[in-house]
C-alpha atoms as a printed R data frame, in Angstrom:
    type eleno elety resid chain resno       x       y       z
1   ATOM     1    CA   UNK     A     1   0.000   0.000   0.000
2   ATOM     2    CA   UNK     A     2   1.207   3.487  -0.776
3   ATOM     3    CA   UNK     A     3  -0.190   6.885   0.160
4   ATOM     4    CA   UNK     A     4   1.073  10.130  -1.323
5   ATOM     5    CA   UNK     A     5  -0.187  13.264   0.403
6   ATOM     6    CA   UNK     A     6  -0.797  16.403  -1.661
7   ATOM     7    CA   UNK     A     7  -0.292  14.494  -4.909
8   ATOM     8    CA   UNK     A     8  -1.971  17.322  -6.806
9   ATOM     9    CA   UNK     A     9  -1.956  21.033  -6.085
10  ATOM    10    CA   UNK     A    10  -4.956  23.113  -5.025
11  ATOM    11    CA   UNK     A    11  -4.977  24.611  -8.527
12  ATOM    12    CA   UNK     A    12  -5.037  21.164 -10.164
13  ATOM    13    CA   UNK     A    13  -7.828  20.101  -7.818
14  ATOM    14    CA   UNK     A    14  -9.889  23.147  -8.787
15  ATOM    15    CA   UNK     A    15  -9.323  22.548 -12.520
16  ATOM    16    CA   UNK     A    16 -10.443  18.939 -12.132
17  ATOM    17    CA   UNK     A    17 -13.460  19.973 -10.042
18  ATOM    18    CA   UNK     A    18 -14.599  22.393 -12.760
19  ATOM    19    CA   UNK     A    19 -14.107  19.709 -15.409
20  ATOM    20    CA   UNK     A    20 -16.032  17.042 -13.468
21  ATOM    21    CA   UNK     A    21 -18.767  19.424 -12.281
22  ATOM    22    CA   UNK     A    22 -19.664  19.920 -15.952
23  ATOM    23    CA   UNK     A    23 -20.034  16.150 -16.475
24  ATOM    24    CA   UNK     A    24 -22.255  15.130 -13.552
25  ATOM    25    CA   UNK     A    25 -26.016  15.633 -13.261
26  ATOM    26    CA   UNK     A    26 -26.137  16.282  -9.475
27  ATOM    27    CA   UNK     A    27 -29.364  14.279  -9.250
28  ATOM    28    CA   UNK     A    28 -28.167  11.460  -6.966
29  ATOM    29    CA   UNK     A    29 -26.211  11.471  -3.733
30  ATOM    30    CA   UNK     A    30 -23.623   9.189  -5.337
31  ATOM    31    CA   UNK     A    31 -22.889   9.184  -9.067
32  ATOM    32    CA   UNK     A    32 -20.187   7.543 -11.145
33  ATOM    33    CA   UNK     A    33 -19.000   7.978 -14.696
34  ATOM    34    CA   UNK     A    34 -16.552   5.971 -16.766
35  ATOM    35    CA   UNK     A    35 -13.860   8.203 -18.271
36  ATOM    36    CA   UNK     A    36 -11.749   5.377 -19.737
37  ATOM    37    CA   UNK     A    37 -12.347   6.477 -23.330
38  ATOM    38    CA   UNK     A    38 -13.157  10.135 -22.716
39  ATOM    39    CA   UNK     A    39 -11.003  12.164 -25.065
40  ATOM    40    CA   UNK     A    40 -11.444  15.211 -22.842
41  ATOM    41    CA   UNK     A    41 -10.099  13.552 -19.682
42  ATOM    42    CA   UNK     A    42  -7.140  15.619 -18.416
43  ATOM    43    CA   UNK     A    43  -4.243  13.582 -19.833
44  ATOM    44    CA   UNK     A    44  -1.648  15.396 -17.715
45  ATOM    45    CA   UNK     A    45  -3.195  13.966 -14.557
46  ATOM    46    CA   UNK     A    46  -3.229  10.436 -15.935
47  ATOM    47    CA   UNK     A    47   0.406  10.713 -16.995
48  ATOM    48    CA   UNK     A    48   1.413  12.152 -13.617
49  ATOM    49    CA   UNK     A    49  -0.172   9.204 -11.818
50  ATOM    50    CA   UNK     A    50   1.218   6.560 -14.150
51  ATOM    51    CA   UNK     A    51   4.714   8.034 -14.050
52  ATOM    52    CA   UNK     A    52   4.648   8.149 -10.269
53  ATOM    53    CA   UNK     A    53   4.136   4.388 -10.093
54  ATOM    54    CA   UNK     A    54   6.912   3.526 -12.542
55  ATOM    55    CA   UNK     A    55  10.661   4.035 -12.340
56  ATOM    56    CA   UNK     A    56  10.959   5.741 -15.716
57  ATOM    57    CA   UNK     A    57   9.078   6.370 -18.948
58  ATOM    58    CA   UNK     A    58  10.707   3.238 -20.364
59  ATOM    59    CA   UNK     A    59   9.583   1.249 -17.335
60  ATOM    60    CA   UNK     A    60   6.081   2.635 -17.842
61  ATOM    61    CA   UNK     A    61   5.903   1.041 -21.309
62  ATOM    62    CA   UNK     A    62   6.817  -2.354 -19.853
63  ATOM    63    CA   UNK     A    63   4.924  -1.963 -16.576
64  ATOM    64    CA   UNK     A    64   2.964  -4.861 -15.172
65  ATOM    65    CA   UNK     A    65   0.528  -2.276 -13.793
66  ATOM    66    CA   UNK     A    66  -1.776  -1.123 -16.570
67  ATOM    67    CA   UNK     A    67  -4.059   1.473 -15.028
68  ATOM    68    CA   UNK     A    68  -6.255   1.779 -18.081
69  ATOM    69    CA   UNK     A    69  -9.707   2.003 -16.518
70  ATOM    70    CA   UNK     A    70 -10.751   5.393 -15.146
71  ATOM    71    CA   UNK     A    71 -13.918   5.919 -13.143
72  ATOM    72    CA   UNK     A    72 -14.903   9.090 -11.326
73  ATOM    73    CA   UNK     A    73 -17.304   8.947  -8.396
74  ATOM    74    CA   UNK     A    74 -19.009  12.018  -7.029
75  ATOM    75    CA   UNK     A    75 -20.349  11.982  -3.471
76  ATOM    76    CA   UNK     A    76 -22.606  14.544  -1.863
77  ATOM    77    CA   UNK     A    77 -22.302  15.392   1.853
78  ATOM    78    CA   UNK     A    78 -23.493  12.844   4.428
79  ATOM    79    CA   UNK     A    79 -22.971   9.806   2.210
80  ATOM    80    CA   UNK     A    80 -20.668   6.844   2.654
81  ATOM    81    CA   UNK     A    81 -18.985   4.062   0.711
82  ATOM    82    CA   UNK     A    82 -20.210   0.682   1.938
83  ATOM    83    CA   UNK     A    83 -17.651  -2.074   2.520
84  ATOM    84    CA   UNK     A    84 -16.878  -3.838  -0.753
85  ATOM    85    CA   UNK     A    85 -14.206  -5.545  -2.832
86  ATOM    86    CA   UNK     A    86 -13.956  -4.333  -6.415
87  ATOM    87    CA   UNK     A    87 -14.716  -6.830  -9.166
88  ATOM    88    CA   UNK     A    88 -11.657  -9.036  -9.863
89  ATOM    89    CA   UNK     A    89 -11.912  -8.177 -13.571
90  ATOM    90    CA   UNK     A    90 -10.227  -4.864 -12.659
91  ATOM    91    CA   UNK     A    91  -6.885  -6.505 -11.857
92  ATOM    92    CA   UNK     A    92  -4.713  -6.463  -8.765
93  ATOM    93    CA   UNK     A    93  -4.012  -2.740  -8.350
94  ATOM    94    CA   UNK     A    94  -6.310   0.168  -7.517
95  ATOM    95    CA   UNK     A    95  -5.216   3.796  -7.311
96  ATOM    96    CA   UNK     A    96  -7.610   6.429  -5.962
97  ATOM    97    CA   UNK     A    97  -7.122  10.190  -6.053
98  ATOM    98    CA   UNK     A    98  -9.189  11.717  -3.232
99  ATOM    99    CA   UNK     A    99 -10.485  15.233  -3.909
100 ATOM   100    CA   UNK     A   100 -12.227  18.015  -1.952
101 ATOM   101    CA   UNK     A   101 -12.698  16.206   1.365
102 ATOM   102    CA   UNK     A   102 -10.527  14.498   3.993
103 ATOM   103    CA   UNK     A   103 -11.727  10.940   4.642
104 ATOM   104    CA   UNK     A   104 -11.091   7.796   6.694
105 ATOM   105    CA   UNK     A   105 -10.380   4.821   4.433
106 ATOM   106    CA   UNK     A   106 -11.171   1.566   6.233
107 ATOM   107    CA   UNK     A   107 -10.005  -1.949   5.434
108 ATOM   108    CA   UNK     A   108 -11.898  -4.845   7.026
109 ATOM   109    CA   UNK     A   109 -11.865  -8.618   6.962
110 ATOM   110    CA   UNK     A   110 -14.893 -10.162   5.295
111 ATOM   111    CA   UNK     A   111 -16.313 -10.829   8.787
112 ATOM   112    CA   UNK     A   112 -16.285  -7.053   9.458
113 ATOM   113    CA   UNK     A   113 -13.239  -6.934  11.745
114 ATOM   114    CA   UNK     A   114 -11.402  -3.636  11.235
115 ATOM   115    CA   UNK     A   115  -7.838  -4.158   9.973
116 ATOM   116    CA   UNK     A   116  -6.798  -0.576   9.313
117 ATOM   117    CA   UNK     A   117  -8.343   2.892   9.311
118 ATOM   118    CA   UNK     A   118  -6.271   5.356   7.322
119 ATOM   119    CA   UNK     A   119  -6.797   9.115   7.154
120 ATOM   120    CA   UNK     A   120  -6.571  10.275   3.540
121 ATOM   121    CA   UNK     A   121  -6.407  14.018   3.020
122 ATOM   122    CA   UNK     A   122  -7.840  15.800   0.019
123 ATOM   123    CA   UNK     A   123  -5.559  15.915  -3.040
124 ATOM   124    CA   UNK     A   124  -3.882  12.698  -1.857
125 ATOM   125    CA   UNK     A   125  -3.601   9.355  -3.556
126 ATOM   126    CA   UNK     A   126  -3.790   5.809  -2.233
127 ATOM   127    CA   UNK     A   127  -2.591   2.738  -4.110
128 ATOM   128    CA   UNK     A   128  -3.439  -0.720  -2.844
129 ATOM   129    CA   UNK     A   129  -3.050  -4.223  -4.188
130 ATOM   130    CA   UNK     A   130  -2.582  -7.847  -3.148
131 ATOM   131    CA   UNK     A   131  -4.230  -8.625   0.206
132 ATOM   132    CA   UNK     A   132  -5.638  -5.106   0.635
133 ATOM   133    CA   UNK     A   133  -7.145  -5.318  -2.831
134 ATOM   134    CA   UNK     A   134  -8.321  -8.934  -2.846
135 ATOM   135    CA   UNK     A   135  -8.828 -10.122   0.749
136 ATOM   136    CA   UNK     A   136 -10.183  -7.081   2.604
137 ATOM   137    CA   UNK     A   137 -13.161  -4.866   1.976
138 ATOM   138    CA   UNK     A   138 -12.608  -1.126   1.775
139 ATOM   139    CA   UNK     A   139 -15.063   1.559   2.809
140 ATOM   140    CA   UNK     A   140 -15.478   5.181   3.815
141 ATOM   141    CA   UNK     A   141 -17.825   5.545   6.802
142 ATOM   142    CA   UNK     A   142 -18.831   9.201   6.487
143 ATOM   143    CA   UNK     A   143 -18.261  11.779   3.800
144 ATOM   144    CA   UNK     A   144 -18.945  15.192   5.309
145 ATOM   145    CA   UNK     A   145 -18.709  17.399   2.207
146 ATOM   146    CA   UNK     A   146 -18.673  17.143  -1.564
147 ATOM   147    CA   UNK     A   147 -16.061  14.618  -2.717
148 ATOM   148    CA   UNK     A   148 -14.679  13.311  -5.984
149 ATOM   149    CA   UNK     A   149 -12.755  10.055  -6.205
150 ATOM   150    CA   UNK     A   150 -10.820   9.356  -9.390
151 ATOM   151    CA   UNK     A   151 -10.286   5.612  -9.512
152 ATOM   152    CA   UNK     A   152  -7.655   4.043 -11.734
153 ATOM   153    CA   UNK     A   153  -7.787   0.280 -12.211
154 ATOM   154    CA   UNK     A   154  -6.414  -2.368 -14.501
155 ATOM   155    CA   UNK     A   155  -8.743  -3.779 -17.120
């Protein structure tokens, strides 16, 4: 597991917020959109994330981690993310960029026993794989304000 605080700047966060605000309907408390093939997705952000998790541009080409599925979730205040394990079709690695709101990211055994509760600040990124990806559920118990999560997965 890896956490990088302040992975993006406040300015980058605001640019992304404006971009995503224009894409969501604001009808539901929780919405998600697939940006995998969106030609307007900010490519600089994707490259910044991919380069961070590889040693070099050359390594990126040969990387075993292919974060080629991009989903953005929008959460309104007073919502939560129920404990779940992402579908195995999305590979072994998940990277999430947390925006606009500080959160607690919880990992639990299938029986509900809490393994780890990690504070994730806004503009920070978490990468998890292996047992945290496949054996434990992850959840966010309470989202106090508006939040975007940009989720990068393998497909």
